[in-house]
N, C-alpha and C positions, 0 to 999 in steps of 0.2 A: 503494500501498500503505497503510494506516492504522500512526504510528509513536506511540510513546506520548511523551508531552513530555519523558522522563529519554531522550535520545539520547545513542547514543554519541559526542558531540560536546560543545565546548565553548559553553556556554550563560552567559552572564553580562549582567544589570538593572545597569543602571548607574544610583546614587543619585539623580546630579543630577536625572533621568527623573519620580523621585518626592520633590516636596516637600514639607517636615512643613506640615500635617498632611496625615492621610491623607482624599482625599478622595473618596468615595461618590458613583460614575456617576448620571445622571439614566435612564440606560438600565435603572436596575434597577425603576423606579417609574411609575406613567403621571401622578404630582404634580410638578410643577416647583417651585422654592426659592420662589417667588414669590406661588402663592397656599397656601403652606401655612402654618394656624393652629399657633402652638408652644402646648402645654398639654395639661391635659387625661390622660385615663387609658383607657385600653386594658382593657376586664374578657374575661379568657380563662375556664379552666375548665381542671381533668385528673381523673379519672378515680378516682385514688389518691392517697394520703400519700406523699410521700416516704418513700425508705428511710433515705437520708443526706444529707447538704448536702455531704459529703466529695467533692472531685473526685478522690481517688485509688482510693478503694475504689467508685465507685457502679457498678451492670451493667444498673439496668435504664433502662427509654427511658418519660417521661413527658412533659408539658410542661412541668415544671421541669425536668429534665435535658435537655432535647431542649435549652434556650436556655441556662440557668450553665453547664451544662457544656462546652457546643461551639461558643460563642460566644466573642468578645473577641478579645484579642489573639494572633491566629493568626502565625505566622512570616511566610505565605502563605494565599494563601486565594484563590480564583476563585467568579463570580459565577452568577446566573443564566442570564445570555447567550453563557455559556462554558467550555469544558471544559477551558479553559487556566488554567495556575497563573501568580500573578504576585505579588512578595512585600507583605505589607501591613506586620505590625509588625517586621519587617522592611526596613532599606533597601536592600537588592540581596542577591543572590544570588547565585554561581558554584557551577556542575559542572560537576566535574573531569572532560576529556576521557576518562577510562576511564571515566565514570559511578560512581563508589566512594568518590566525596565531595562534599558539596554544605557550601561556606562562606557561611555569612551572618556579616551584618552588622545589629548589631537599631539602629531606628530610635530618634533623641532622642524625648525628653519625651515616652514612653508613661506613663502613671499607674495605680497602683492604686485602688479606691475612697475607702481614705483620706488620696489625695494622693500618695503615698511612690513613688521614681521603679519601673519596670518594670524590672532589670537579668538580665543572661545569667546569673546564678549561678538565679533565679527558674524559667530553663526549662531550666537543667541538673538543680537537685533533682527537676523532675519525672521527667527522665530518670531517676536514682537509683534514687527510690523504686517510679517504674512499671516497672523490670529488676529490684527484689528479689523474689524468689518469695515471699518468708514476709509482702509485704504482702496480696496477692492481688489485684492488680489487673488492671480487666479487658483492660489492653490489657499485661499483660506480653508477650505472645504477641506484638504487633504489635514486639518491641523485639528480633526472633532471624529469621533469612535460614537456614530449613532448625534444624538444631542452629547455628548460629554465631552471634555474637551483634552485634546494631546498637551502635552506641556515640556516642556525642556527648560532644564535651570540650568546654570553652570555652579559643578560641586566644589572646583579646585582651580587651581593657578590656571592648569593646563585639560581640564576635567568636564564634561556635561553629563547631563543624565536626560534620557528620555521617559518621560514618564505614560505610561498608557493605561486606559480607565482599564482593560482586559487585553489577552493575548487576541495579537491584529497581522492578519494573511499582509497588510500593507507595511507592517513594522518597517522592513528592511529599507522600502522604498522613500517610508520618510525621515529613516537614521540617513538617508544617501543625501546629507543636508550637503548646500554649495552656500560659502562663506555672503555677507554684503559687507561692504566697508563702512565700520561704525563708526570710522572719522566725519565719512560724509553721511552715509544715511541715517544712523543713529545719532550725530547732532542735530538734522535736520529736521527729523521725529521728537525729541524731546526741546527742541523748540518751538516749530511751527507746526507736528500734530504729524495727521493725514496727508493734509491740504499742503503741505513743505514737501512730504517725500514723494508725492503725485508730480509736482512739479519738477523734479531733478532729473537730466540724462534724457529729455526730450530729441527729437530731432531736429531743435535747432541749435542744440549744445555744441560744443566745441570738444568732438569726442577723444581730439586727443588727451584729453587730460581728465578722463576717465579712465579707471582702475580698475583691473580685474586678475585673476588667476589663472586665466586661461593661458594657449600656448602660443597665442596668438594674439594682440590685441587691436584695437580700430585706430587710427591717427589719420583717417580721412573720411569725410562723407561726401559726398555730392550729389543730391536727390536727383533722381532720374538717370543715371549715370553710370556710380561705383561706389561702392565700401572697398578699402584700402586695410587690412591689418596686417602689423609689420611682428614679427619675432619676438614675445615679450623677450626681453633679456632675463631675466629671473626665474623663469620655468626650468631651467635648466638646472640650476641649482637644487632643484629638490626633485628632479625628474628626470632620469637620465635612461640609456638600452642597457643591456645584458652587456656589452663591454664597458659601459660608465661611459659612454659618449651622452652630455647635454640633450634636452629635446627642447624647442622640433626642430627636424633637422632641415625645414627649410626656413629662407629670410622674411616670405612673407606673404600674403593668401588675400587674392582680392575678388571679388564678385560683383562683377558687371551686373547692372540692373536689365533688363531684358525679357522683353514673353518670351512663349516658348520657343516659336515660329525663327524668333531671332537668335537667339540661345543657339540653335540648332544650327542656323546660319556662321554664327561667331566660331562653331567648334570644325564644320566644313572647312573653313577656311583657316585653320589651326591657330585659331585665337583664345579660345577656352581649352582647359587643360580634361576637363569632365561634363558628361551632357548623360541625362536620364530621361532615355528614349519615351516616349509615350504611346509605340505602338509597333507592330510590325513594320511599317510605314517608313517611321523616321531609321530602326533599324537597315530595309536595306539599303537608304538613302547614302548612312554611314556607310556598311560595305561596300557600296557601289565607287563611293570616293576611297577605298580601301584599296580596290581591288583597280581603279585606274590609279594607283599612287601616288594621289592628292593627298590624304592622312596616313600615317601610322598609326592605327589604333586599336585597344582591344573594345571586342561588345563579348559583353553575354547576356543570352536571350533566354526570357521568361524563367527567371529561377527559383521565383516562387510570389503570391500572391502578395501585394502592397502592403505594409501594415498602419493603412490608414481607410479610414471609409468617405465614401461623396453621398451624400443624402440630400432630401426636400423636408423641409419643416416650413408650417406657418404659425404666424401668428394670432397667439391667442389672448394679447394684450390690446383690443383697438376699443377703447372707449369712443373714441372719438368717431367709429362705424360700426356701430354697434349689427348693424344687421351680419356684414362680411366677418365679421367677428364670432358672431354664431354661427355663421356656418362653418369658420375655421374650426369652433369647439364640437363642431358635430362626429361623431364617431364615424357612423353611418358614410358620411362627404369624404373621410379621410379614406376610408374601405376604398371609396369607390375609384379616389385618386390612386390610392397603391396599383388596382388592376387597370391603371394609366401607363405604369412603368414598365416600357418595354427593355427589359434587361438583355435579350437577346440581339435587340437591334443595336442598343448600345456597345455591348461587347465586339458585336460582327464589325459595326461601321467607326467606332472610336478605338479600340483595342485590336481588330483587325483577328477576332477570334480568342487573344488571347487575354482570358479574363474570367470573375468567375462572377455571379450573381449573389447581392449581398442581401437576407431579410432581416438580419439583426447587427444589437452594439455589438460587435465582436467582430473585428477583424478575421478572415478568413486564414490567414498565416496558424492562429492558433487554434490548430485544428480541435486538441485535447477541450475545449471550449464552446467552441463550436453548438449551438442545438438545431440542428439538420431538422425537426420534426416541429417547429414553431408553424404556427397558421400561419400561409403563403396568400399571396393575391396574387395567382398568375393574370400576365397581360394577357387583359379580356374587356373590349370596350363595351360590347354590349351589356357584360353584367356590371360595367361602369354607370352606365344608363340606367338599366334597373334600381339602380342603389341609390342614385339622382335624382331618380324620380319618385321613391319610396319616399325622399325627404320635402317633395315637393315642387323639385324641378321637372318638370314635366310638358314644357313649351316651350316655345323658340321665340323671340322675338323679329321684326324686320330683319335685326344684321343674323338673326342665325345663333342669337346667343341664349344659350337659359337661361329662362326668367322661373318663381315661381308668380303663387296667386298674387303677390301685392306688388310684380313686375318688378322687383329685384332681380339685376341679373348676374348669372356668377361670370364673372370678370375680374381679376386682379393680377397685378406684376408679380414676376418671379426672375428676381435679383441672382446674380450670380460676379464672381469677378473680373472686370474685363481685364484681356491679356492670356489666360488660362481657356487656350482656345478650346480643350477638352470639357472644361465644365460649361463654357459658353453654347456647343453641340450637344453638350446632356441637356440642357436647356430648353434647346430648340427641337429635339427629338421630345421631348415631354410635350409641350406646349403645341406641336402635332398632332399629338396622340390625341390630347384632347378636347385639339378645333373638330376632329370625326365628333364627337359624343355632345357638341354646343360648348364647351369651355371656350371664354376668352382669358388667355396668357399672352401677356407682355412681355417678353423675355427682354430683360433690363443689365446690363451688364455695364457695373459700377465702378470706382475705384477698389482692390482690397481693403483697404484700411478705412474707408466709410461701410462696406460691409461689414468686416468686424465691430465696427463701433455700433449699428446699427442693431447686428444680432446681439451683442453684449448692453443694449439699452435695457434697462429696466422698469420697471411700471405696470399700470394698467391700460397706457396708451403713447404706445409706442408704432413710430411713424415708419413701417414697412410690412410687407403681405405675403412675400411668399420668397426664401432665399434658399439656390441651391448651394451650398460649401462643403465642408470635408474635416475630418477630425483624423490627429494623428498622436501617437505618444502612448501614455496609461502602461499602466506593467503586466509584462510577461504573467504575475503570480495571481495576481487577480484582475482579469480586464474590463471591468466596468467601472468605468470613470463616477466618482461620488458627486462630481462640480456637476455632471448628467443628470444623473437621475433621481439627486437628493431635489424635493421641490424649491426649498432653498437655493439650489445650488447656483454659481457662478455661471455656467453654462446648460444648467436648466432653460434650453433656449427657444421652446416652445409656448412656455408660461413661465415670466417672471414676476409675476405678482407677489411669491412670496410663499403662497399658500398654497395645496395639491386641491387639483377642481373636481379630480377623478379618483373611486376608490382603488382603482389599478394602478393611478401615481403613487398614492399613499401604500400601498403591497410591495411597490417595488421598490421602495428606499426602503421598509423593512425589511424584506427579502438582503436589499443591499447591506444592510448592519449587520444582519445574521451568518450572511456569507465571510465577511472579513470576519468576522467572533472566530469562522471555522476553523481552523491549522490543519482539520484531517481534510486532505487534498481533493479525492473522492467526495466526503461530504459535502465539500464546499462546492465545487464541480454541480452537483444536484442543483443547489440553492443556483450557480450560474444559469442551470438553463432554464428556474422556473420562472428567472427574471424576465429571460427572453421571449419565453410562453407570454407571462402578460403583458409587455410591450409588444411582441405580434396585436395582442389583441384589441389594445388599446390606439395603437399603431400613431402614436404624435411623431414618428420619425418616419420618413420614403429613404429607405436604404436603396441602394441602384444596382453598383457593380462593382470590383476589383479589380485593378489591371493586376498584369503580372507585372512583376519588376524587371526591367533593362537596366542596364547598367556599360556605359562607352565611356574609357578612357583614352586618352596619349599613350603613346608607348613609352613616351619620354617619362612618364609618372607611373614611379615604379612602387611600391611597398604595403600591393594592398594586403586582405586578408587570405590566410587559406581557403582552397576548395573546401566547399561544403560548411564553409563560417559566413558567406557571403549572403546573406535574406532580406528580406524588406525590415527585419526587425534590429539587425545591427549594421548592415548598409555594407560599402562595397571597403571600407580602411578606416584606419583610423587616421584621421590627419596628423595627428606630433610623429604616426614612425613614417608618414611619404616622404617622397626627398623625387628630383628630378634628374636622371639619369643622364646620359653624355650622348 
């Protein structure tokens, strides 16, 4: 029987087993230290400008945030070759016998990018800021187990203790905490509270004055053009390869801001070192360029489903438009809409057949957790029309749009982020299917940052109707997002009133709490399967399809993961171990 690493027994990791500095395993890369040539710049891309450089309030997933907000001096970590957690920025970790506390000793010698030492106060202030609801951190919900808070305390000059109200499946991801510079964020919080924290490190800030524990730090940002990150000179003092060489190997890492079509052209022109193909068409173009001798690149096709979701969500909080709000809150309407999601066409047209349909909130790559037996709504426009007739939309107006007895038309906008051609086409496929049964959907591509702001808006009257977007991230130990499932969660995007409107919402929240407190993995899986079934009955979110993950990189770029390690969960490489060959 599988058990979570946080078992009801004392676990200890001796400090003597992890000498300073941190040694990055050679088993994470195809390259040996002896063959590495230090220096050079890796050229990447991101499809949108950042919304913020502030780690306390970011909520979107982009190339920039994936690196800056999720790497660095994690207290504990795990690599691409294991599910087990080990001390990282911590020199040791001791889990209490009852599973309700974790004691951490901070490793000596960890430095910020300005050369100042990282202290336990830097970790503690992150907890303080993220657990303040007025800050609005996307991590706020992670500091609760049910309604009970998870707390962090400083227990000594270099020690911390995480206190859990009960044993928790997500204990290790929570302990894998990153620091915030107390001398900046702590000072702002103590003097000006949440508003002062939220004002820090916006996109108008001088990014060269921000400090990080990451391998690369931002030195310049030109909106709409490029983000430049340069080697953190202090990272290599506490991070080395197995030969003792300081990391990272590269001198710089740049992100060109470009939509996907433009990024593909830049890759084909040799101006980018990496590209994530959307489908077999992209791969075909790249392979043709390789065969023609235009570029020298490595391509991996259909490795595994991506670790993300694409979905449609409707706004249940539209006080200024009560008629449409009532439609969106009607479960029969949402079931009708689910019958209009033509997953097969999306997979065929957008992914060249290299994709899998999604029906639940669990990424298909997490096969152990996916409930294949949830209630499904196969593509069936006739059934959709029947369901809409059941709620009164059984006649059409002069424009051919379904209306009810009061003459209210079934018409709304469906926004997605401009420049993401896959999502734009996905919206169009759905709108075309809806038009067949008399629903007027206006596809509305908008700036990604504006889209996220609309989705994250709260209250009883939010100014959007429908959105197609995606989620990534989460924990493979318990792949159910607290902030998505809980009615007061920051990403309970369909209903941000703060209250559960349906019994199924309440039940999902209850099951979420039960699952987190269940350390036996098989028992937790049963609870997870039930969560997915309940959600399939409520249909608050219409899941579409997950593409297969494809990878392409210049052959000059070295240091990728070993065969069998590359997938949508861990990616193709550790940036810290990547290098440019001659």
